[in-house]
Structures are given as structure tokens and as C-alpha cells.
C-alpha positions in Angstrom: 0.0 0.0 0.0 1.4 3.4 -1.0 1.7 5.9 1.8 0.0 9.2 1.6 3.3 11.0 1.9 4.5 9.1 -1.1 1.4 10.0 -3.1 1.7 13.6 -2.1 5.4 13.7 -3.2 4.4 12.1 -6.5 1.7 14.7 -7.1 4.1 17.6 -6.3 6.5 16.0 -8.8 3.8 15.9 -11.5 2.9 19.6 -10.8 6.6 20.5 -11.0 6.9 18.8 -14.4 3.8 20.6 -15.7 5.2 23.9 -14.6 8.5 23.2 -16.3 6.8 22.2 -19.5 5.3 25.6 -20.0 8.4 27.6 -19.0 11.4 25.5 -20.3 11.7 27.6 -23.4 12.9 30.5 -21.2 16.2 28.6 -20.6 17.1 29.5 -24.2 16.9 33.2 -23.6 20.3 35.0 -23.8 19.4 36.7 -20.5 16.8 34.8 -18.6 16.0 37.4 -16.0 15.7 40.2 -18.6 13.3 38.1 -20.7 11.1 37.2 -17.7 10.8 40.8 -16.9 9.9 41.7 -20.5 7.5 38.8 -20.8 5.7 39.8 -17.6 5.5 43.5 -18.7 4.0 42.5 -22.1 1.6 39.9 -20.5 0.3 42.7 -18.3 -0.5 44.9 -21.3 -4.3 44.6 -21.7 -5.2 47.8 -23.6 -4.1 48.6 -27.1 -5.1 49.6 -30.5 -3.4 48.3 -33.7 -3.7 49.5 -37.3 -2.0 47.5 -40.0 -2.5 44.9 -42.7 -3.3 41.2 -42.7 -3.0 38.6 -45.4 -4.4 35.0 -45.1 -3.3 32.4 -47.6 -4.7 28.9 -47.8 -4.2 26.2 -50.4 -7.2 27.7 -52.4 -7.5 31.3 -51.4 -5.7 34.5 -50.7 -7.4 37.2 -48.6 -5.8 40.6 -47.8 -7.3 43.4 -45.7 -6.6 46.5 -43.7 -6.6 45.6 -40.0 -8.0 47.6 -37.0 -7.8 45.8 -33.6 -8.8 47.4 -30.4 -8.4 45.5 -27.1 -9.7 46.8 -23.8 -9.1 44.0 -21.2 -11.3 41.1 -22.3 -13.3 43.3 -24.8 -12.3 42.9 -28.4 -13.2 45.2 -31.3 -11.9 44.2 -34.7 -12.4 45.4 -38.3 -11.0 43.7 -41.5 -11.6 45.8 -44.6 -10.7 44.3 -47.9 -9.2 46.5 -50.7 -11.6 48.6 -52.9 -14.4 48.1 -50.4 -14.9 44.5 -51.5 -16.0 43.4 -48.0 -15.8 44.6 -44.4 -15.9 42.3 -41.4 -16.7 44.0 -38.1 -17.1 42.2 -34.8 -16.8 43.0 -31.1 -17.4 41.5 -27.7 -15.7 39.2 -25.2 -15.6 35.5 -24.4 -18.1 35.7 -21.5 -20.8 37.6 -23.2 -20.2 36.5 -26.8 -19.5 38.5 -30.0 -21.6 40.6 -32.3 -20.9 40.5 -36.0 -22.1 43.4 -38.2 -23.3 42.1 -41.5 -23.1 44.0 -44.8 -26.9 44.5 -44.5 -26.4 46.3 -41.2 -27.7 43.5 -39.0 -26.0 42.2 -35.9 -25.5 38.5 -35.4 -24.4 37.0 -32.1 -21.7 34.2 -32.1 -19.7 32.5 -29.4 -16.1 33.3 -30.5 -13.9 35.2 -33.0 -12.9 31.8 -34.3 -16.5 31.1 -35.4 -16.6 34.4 -37.3 -13.4 33.7 -39.2 -14.5 30.2 -39.9 -17.6 31.6 -41.6 -15.9 34.5 -43.3 -12.7 32.8 -44.6 -13.4 29.1 -44.2 -10.8 28.6 -41.5 -10.5 29.2 -37.8 -7.9 31.8 -36.9 -6.3 31.4 -33.4 -7.6 34.7 -31.8 -7.3 33.4 -28.2 -3.6 32.8 -28.6 -3.0 35.7 -31.0 -3.8 38.2 -28.3 -0.5 37.0 -26.7 1.5 36.3 -29.8 0.8 39.7 -31.3 2.6 41.2 -28.2 5.6 39.0 -28.7 4.9 36.5 -25.9 3.6 32.9 -26.0 0.1 32.0 -24.7 0.6 31.1 -21.0 -1.7 28.1 -21.1 0.3 25.8 -23.5 3.7 24.3 -24.1 6.2 26.2 -26.2 8.3 24.3 -28.7 11.5 25.2 -30.6 11.9 28.7 -29.2 14.6 31.0 -30.6 15.6 34.4 -29.4 17.3 37.2 -31.4 20.4 39.2 -30.4 18.2 41.6 -28.4 16.8 38.8 -26.3 13.4 39.0 -27.9 11.5 36.0 -29.1 12.1 35.5 -32.8 10.5 32.1 -33.4 8.4 29.5 -31.5 5.8 26.8 -32.0 2.6 26.6 -30.0 -0.8 25.0 -30.3 -0.1 23.7 -33.8 1.1 27.1 -35.1 4.6 28.3 -36.1 5.1 31.9 -35.0 7.8 34.1 -36.5 8.4 37.7 -35.2 10.5 39.3 -37.9 10.6 42.8 -36.6 10.0 44.8 -33.4 9.5 48.5 -32.8 9.7 50.7 -29.7 6.3 52.0 -28.5 6.8 54.1 -25.4 8.2 51.9 -22.7 7.3 48.7 -24.6 9.1 46.8 -27.4 6.4 45.3 -29.6 6.2 43.3 -32.8 5.6 45.1 -36.1 5.8 42.1 -38.4 4.5 38.7 -37.4 4.2 35.6 -39.7 2.1 32.6 -38.7 1.9 29.2 -40.3 -0.4 26.4 -39.3 1.6 23.1 -38.8 0.3 20.2 -40.9 3.0 17.8 -41.8 2.4 16.2 -45.3 -0.9 18.0 -45.6 -0.1 20.9 -48.0 -3.8 21.3 -48.8 -4.5 22.3 -45.2 -1.6 24.8 -44.9 -2.5 28.3 -43.7 -0.1 31.3 -43.7 -1.0 34.6 -42.0 1.0 37.7 -42.4 0.5 40.6 -40.0 2.1 44.0 -40.6 1.5 46.1 -37.5 2.1 49.7 -38.7 0.8 51.5 -35.7 0.4 50.7 -32.0 -1.5 53.0 -29.7 -1.3 52.2 -26.0 
């Protein structure tokens, strides 16, 4: 019969391994303490406005649009406007209350998540839950990080998480924050080129 103390020790060991699995990528930073401070600073950033451009390429389609993204805590407001007024996708809301989509006819439709909206609009689900972290240059805190690489300035340059490859090709200084200005995402699907999705984000303007 296993003693309670042994079970407790085993449980602590499992918790320790789980914690390490989410933070082991940090060991690859050139200056661990400096990166942890930067990560915590960026993770605490909960209000921003971004203007830029997005392109989404799948095996069968290419979609490009001007991007407006406003985040205020849990509340998201996003607009994607295709060139030459071909189409505008507007939605806003939060995970708790749901999201409202404004149709081209001026009607509002309620859905559960931004992923549902992009699935309907583009035929694929974009990872908005994780993108709220990735777009700031940090991984999502709730999942394992793979194959992380840092640049010479001790900023994340590449990592894999939740089935996506994230490349941060350029940063810019915005007040006291160093934030991405060019982010490339690729959905990982080995030997399934028909399911490949590439997303390019050019973040021209951050307002904090």
C-alpha cells in the first residue's frame, strides 16, 4: 500500500513537471531574468489599438485586408476591410458575453467566439485566443512552447505553440514597450499541404 506522503510527493513532482513544460523555453533566452521581466511586462499589457494589414493564404484562397484591432481588457473590437471596399468584417465582444458581427446589411448576429466568425468569413479558424498574446511577442501562458529561438536583443524570434509556427520578424519601440511590427504565422500540418494556412501581420501603428 502506497503511503499518503509518497502520493503527495508524486503529485508535487507531476505539478513541477507541468510547470517546467510551460516555461522550459525560457532557458534558451540569452538573458533569462531580462526576458522574464519583458514577458511579464508584455503579458500585463491589456489595452491597445493596432492599425496595419493582414493577409491570409490557404491552399485555395488569398485574402488581404486593412486591420484595425482594439483590445480593452477582455473586450475585443476588430475590423477587417478588404481592398476597394470589396468586403468589411466587423465584430466586437468578449468570451463571457459572446461576440456581435455586423453584416453588410447592417444587421448584428451574435456568435460565441472570433474563431467562429473567421470560420464563416474565410473558411478557416484563426487562433484569436492565442493571437492576443502572440501579437505582443509572448507565447500564450496556457500551452507548451516548442523550438523557441531568441534574437540578439533577447526578444522571441520564433516558436511553435498549439499547432502554429510563430515568427516575429521585426520589433519597434512604443513608449516603454518593445512590440512586434511584423508577425508571420503558419499552421503546422505535416504532409498536408492542402491544409496549410499562412498569416502575415504588418502592424504599422500601436496605440497604448
